[in-house]
C-alpha positions as CSV (number, residue, x, y, z in Angstrom):
1,M,0.0,0.0,0.0
2,R,2.8,2.3,0.8
3,G,4.2,2.0,-2.8
4,I,0.8,3.1,-4.3
5,N,0.7,6.2,-2.2
6,K,4.3,7.0,-3.1
7,H,3.4,6.6,-6.8
8,L,0.4,8.9,-6.5
9,H,2.5,11.7,-5.0
10,T,5.2,11.5,-7.7
11,Q,2.9,12.0,-10.7
12,S,3.4,15.5,-12.1
13,G,1.2,17.5,-14.4
14,F,0.5,21.1,-15.3
15,T,-1.4,23.2,-12.9
16,F,-4.2,25.5,-14.0
17,I,-2.0,28.6,-13.6
18,E,0.7,27.1,-15.9
19,M,-1.8,26.2,-18.6
20,F,-3.4,29.7,-18.3
21,L,0.0,31.4,-18.7
22,V,0.9,29.4,-21.8
23,F,-2.6,30.1,-23.3
24,L,-2.1,33.9,-22.5
25,I,1.3,34.0,-24.1
26,F,0.1,32.1,-27.2
27,S,-3.0,34.3,-27.6
28,T,-0.9,37.4,-27.3
29,L,1.5,36.2,-30.0
30,M,-1.4,35.3,-32.3
31,T,-2.9,38.8,-31.8
32,F,0.3,40.5,-32.9
33,A,0.4,38.2,-35.9
34,A,-3.1,39.1,-36.9
35,F,-2.5,42.8,-36.6
36,S,0.7,42.6,-38.6
37,A,-1.1,40.6,-41.4
38,E,-3.8,43.3,-41.9
39,P,-1.6,45.8,-43.9
40,L,-0.4,42.9,-46.0
41,K,-4.0,41.9,-46.7
42,N,-4.8,45.5,-47.7
43,Q,-1.8,45.8,-50.0
44,T,-2.6,42.5,-51.7
45,E,-6.2,43.5,-52.1
46,K,-5.1,46.7,-53.8
47,S,-2.7,45.0,-56.1
48,L,-5.3,42.5,-57.1
49,F,-7.8,45.3,-57.8
50,I,-5.3,47.1,-60.1
51,S,-4.4,43.9,-61.9
52,Q,-8.1,43.0,-62.3
53,L,-9.0,46.5,-63.6
54,Q,-6.2,46.3,-66.2
55,S,-7.3,42.8,-67.3
56,D,-10.9,43.9,-67.6
57,L,-9.9,47.0,-69.7
58,Y,-7.8,44.9,-72.0
59,L,-10.7,42.4,-72.4
60,I,-13.2,45.2,-73.2
61,Q,-10.8,46.7,-75.7
62,S,-10.0,43.4,-77.4
63,H,-13.6,42.4,-77.5
64,S,-14.6,45.6,-79.2
65,I,-11.9,45.1,-81.8
66,F,-12.8,41.4,-82.4
67,S,-16.5,41.9,-82.6
68,Q,-16.2,45.3,-84.5
69,S,-18.7,46.9,-82.2
70,S,-18.7,49.6,-79.6
71,L,-18.6,48.7,-75.9
72,T,-19.5,51.2,-73.1
73,L,-17.8,51.1,-69.8
74,V,-19.7,52.9,-67.0
75,F,-18.3,53.6,-63.5
76,Y,-21.0,53.8,-60.7
77,P,-19.6,55.8,-57.8
78,Y,-22.4,55.1,-55.3
79,A,-22.6,51.4,-56.1
80,N,-18.8,51.1,-56.2
81,K,-18.6,49.1,-59.3
82,Y,-18.1,49.3,-63.1
83,V,-20.0,47.6,-65.9
84,A,-19.2,47.1,-69.5
85,K,-22.0,46.5,-72.0
86,D,-22.2,46.1,-75.7
87,Y,-24.4,48.0,-78.1
88,Y,-27.3,45.6,-77.4
89,G,-27.1,45.9,-73.7
90,K,-25.4,42.6,-73.0
91,T,-23.1,42.8,-70.0
92,L,-19.5,41.7,-70.8
93,V,-18.0,42.7,-67.4
94,S,-19.6,43.7,-64.1
95,R,-17.2,44.1,-61.2
96,E,-17.7,45.4,-57.7
97,F,-14.8,47.0,-55.9
98,P,-13.2,45.5,-52.7
99,D,-14.3,47.0,-49.4
100,G,-11.2,49.2,-48.9
101,I,-11.5,50.8,-52.4
102,K,-14.0,53.5,-53.3
103,L,-14.5,55.4,-56.6
104,S,-13.9,59.0,-56.1
105,E,-17.0,61.1,-56.4
106,L,-15.0,64.0,-58.0
107,N,-14.5,62.1,-61.2
108,R,-15.9,63.7,-64.4
109,L,-15.2,60.6,-66.5
110,N,-17.9,58.1,-65.5
111,E,-18.6,56.7,-68.9
112,I,-16.3,55.8,-71.8
113,V,-16.9,54.1,-75.1
114,F,-14.5,51.7,-76.7
115,N,-14.9,52.0,-80.5
116,P,-14.6,49.1,-82.9
117,S,-11.0,50.2,-83.6
118,G,-10.1,49.9,-79.9
119,N,-9.9,53.7,-79.5
120,T,-11.8,55.5,-76.8
121,N,-14.2,58.3,-77.3
122,R,-12.9,60.4,-74.4
123,F,-9.8,60.9,-72.4
124,G,-9.1,61.7,-68.8
125,Q,-8.6,60.3,-65.4
126,V,-10.6,58.1,-63.0
127,Y,-9.6,58.1,-59.4
128,F,-10.1,55.4,-56.8
129,N,-9.5,56.1,-53.1
130,C,-7.8,53.5,-51.0
131,D,-7.0,53.6,-47.3
132,E,-4.0,56.0,-47.5
133,S,-3.4,56.1,-51.2
134,T,-5.1,56.9,-54.5
135,I,-5.2,54.8,-57.7
136,K,-5.4,56.8,-61.0
137,L,-6.7,55.3,-64.2
138,T,-5.7,57.4,-67.2
139,F,-7.2,57.2,-70.6
140,Q,-4.9,58.9,-73.2
141,I,-6.1,60.6,-76.2
142,G,-6.0,58.5,-79.4
143,Q,-5.3,54.8,-80.0
144,G,-7.1,53.7,-76.8
145,R,-4.1,53.7,-74.5
146,F,-4.6,53.6,-70.8
147,Y,-2.6,53.0,-67.7
148,V,-3.2,52.5,-64.0
149,Q,-0.9,53.8,-61.4
150,E,-0.8,54.2,-57.6
151,L,-0.2,57.6,-56.3
């Protein structure tokens, strides 16, 4: 009997305080990791938006050349999206912006037409507001050139 009591007293385990301290340290480290990942998520979301916008513009331009018809690209500032439709009203592209990106309400260029030659009917800039930066989409005069840059 004496050996059994000796065996019971020599078993060791973690106390509640020790487990609580380990959990506290682990949760603190995970909190720091989550907060440091947020700027990375925002930057990735912004880069993905720029890439998607350029791809959609190239798609609209090439579709207008291939089909030899005009396509209209409309920016909706209050709905935070853009839509491209052909002459018959068929939607080619409809894209909503991510949560952190808003179309600036000061834009004067809310509608642009891609002609069958790939040229645009207007030129100018469209601005998108991000958290601390601005994205500028510029349509140049003649030959349907455009570029997207972050300011």
